N, C-alpha and C positions, 0 to 999 in steps of 0.2 A: 964188355968192360964199360962201366958207367961213364968214365971220363972220356970215352970215345964217342960221345953224343955228337950227331952230325949238325952242321949249320942248318940244314933243311929242317930238322926237327925243332931246333930253337926258333927258326922263323915261323914255323907252324904254330908253336906255342904263343908267340907274340901276336899272331893274327887272330887268335881266339879272342883277345880283348881289344885289339886295335884295328886291324884290317877289316874285320867283319862288322865292326860296331855301327857304321853309318846306316846300314839298311837292316831293318828288323828281319826280313826274310832271306838275307844273304848268307847267314851263318848255318853251319851244320849242327849236329847234336852236341858236340863238345862245346861249341860257342854258346848254345842255348843253356846248357847245364851250368856253365861258368857264370852266365848272366843271371840265371836263377839263383845261384849261390850268393851273388852280390845283392840281389833283392832280399834274400834271407837275412843278410847282414843289415842293410839299411835301404829299403826300397825307394824312399823318397829322394835319396841322393842319386840313385841310378836314374830315376825318372825325371829328375829336376822338378819335383812336385812339392807343394807346401807340406810342412811338417804337420802331423795331426796335433791338434791342440788339446783334445780331451784324452783322459786316461782310458785305456782299453777296458771294455766292460768285463772281460774275463780275467783281468789282472787282479790279484788279491788286494782287498782294501787296505791290508796292513803291509803291503809291499813297500820297498824302499824307493821306488821310482814313480814318476808321474808323466802324464802327457805323452809326447812323441816317443820317449824311451820305451814305453810299454807296448808300442806297436811294432817294435823290431822282433822278428821271429826268434832271433837268437836270445832275446832277453828272457823268454820263458823256456825255450827248448835247448838252449846252450850251444856253445861252439863245438861240443863233442856230440851234439844231437841227441843226448840221453836225458835231458831235462832233469827231473827230480831224482833220477837214478844215476846221474853223472856228477860232474864238477859242481853243478848247481843244486846238489842235494843239501847244501848248507851255505851259510854266508849271506851277504847282502843281495845276491841274485836269486836266492831261494824263493820259489813260488809254489812248489808242490805240484806243478804241472808236468805231465809226462813228456818225454822227448818224441822226436820224429823217427828214431831208429827203427821202430816197428813198421813204419810205412815204406821202408826200403824195399824195392822190388814190386811195389804196388802199382795200381793203374793210375797214370797221371791224370786222366779225366776225372776219376773219382776223387783224387786228392784236390784237384782244382775246385770241384763241387764243395768239398769240405771247407776250403778257404773262403768260398763265397757264402757259406752258411752262417747262421746266426752266431755260432760260437766264436768264429774268427772275425767275421764282419768286414772283410775286405771288399769294398764296392768297386764297380767298374770305374768310378771317378777316381778312386785311389790307385788301383792297379788294373789297367786295361786287360782284356781277355788274353791277348797275345803274350803279354808279360806274365800274367798269372800262369799261363801254360809253361813258361820257362821256369818259374818257381816250382811248380808241381813236378816238372821233369827233374829238377835237382833233387827234390825230396825222394822221388821214385828211383832215380838212377845215379845220382851224383854223390851220395853220402860215402865218405871214406872213414872207416873206423880208425881213429888216431892212436888207439892203444899201443899197437906195435912200434910206434914212432916216438913214444914218450917213456922216459925213465926218471923217476924221482922229480917229476914236474918239468924236466928239461927235455929238449929234443935228444933222442938217441942217435941222431944222424952223425955223419962224418964231417966235422967242421972244416977240415982241410979241403975236402972235395967241395963243400958248400962255398968256400972262399972263391974258388975258380968259377963256379956257376954265378955267384953274386957279381963278381967283377965283370963277367962276360955279358950278363943279362940285365942286371939291376943297377949297377953303380953309375951308369950314365945319367940317371935321374936322381938317385939317392946319394951319390958320392961315395968314395971309397970308405969314408968313416960313417956313412949312414946319416949324415947331418946336412946334406946339401939342400933339401927342401925346407925353406925357412919357416913356412907356416905350419909345419908338422913337427911332432916330437921326434927326437933322434931314434933311429931304429933300435939302437941298443937299449933305449929306455922303455920301449914298448914290446920288445920281443920275448919278455919273460913268460907271457901267457902262451904256452906252446901251441895249444889247440887252436886258439884264435889266430895266431900267426900262420899256422899250417893252412887254415881256411883261406886266409888272405893271399898267401903265396900261391896256393893252388888255383884261386879264382879271380884274384885282383881286388883292388880297393874300390868300393862303390863311388861312382861319379868321377873316377880318375882314369887316365889312359895307361893303366898299369897292366902289363902282360901277366896273365895267369899261367901257371906251369902245369895245368891239369892234364894236357895231352902227353906229358912226359911221365917217366917213372915216378911214382909218389915218393920214393926214397930220395929223389933229387930235392923235392920240397923239404923233406926232413933234414937233409944236409944243409940246405940254405938256412933254415931256421936255426940249426945248430951253430952256424957261423954268425948269424945275426946276434945270437946270445953272447957272443964274445966281443961285440963292438962297444965302443965307449958310450956312456950314457950322458 
């Protein structure tokens, strides 16, 4: 029964982002994948590095974004990892660039080499080798198809179950109404992008001590997102 989740499991989920974070070599595969997923989101926030000032060479000249935004993996490949074949097949995020879904199950070393290559252009000064390995591991082993957890653009999870998980795991930082963090938008206002929110609930927010729920059943993340979408904006 999903609501019978143990305290040990919740503690393990929190350690993925918090307990293991101080030492790069202290975490296991789940920690590395979650960190790689945060790098996919916004690598410079994770690494406390300067934002890129130039627009990525592979980003389309007629694209809607410039400079650092074009260096986020998600900006071309999407929150659903499908790129031009997914949610970013149209609209302001359209680039025509394919996603990373086809790399799932691939060799992390080969993926890291692609990221170092000319097309991607991630130098060691931007992303050190150990961190690039985490990003490659996420691409190879960490992608989750969000399709089963989305219906009509919203989470298909159980909001009532999600309320219990949110109050037990998340509300300490976010508040019961999702508005406790004053320098961030209310959760109810940003939860509408289901696949983005699934990514963040599963892996954590770049640069923040937010526990990711990756080591738990993915349905739990869907339940949490369903509840977030009921919170006040």
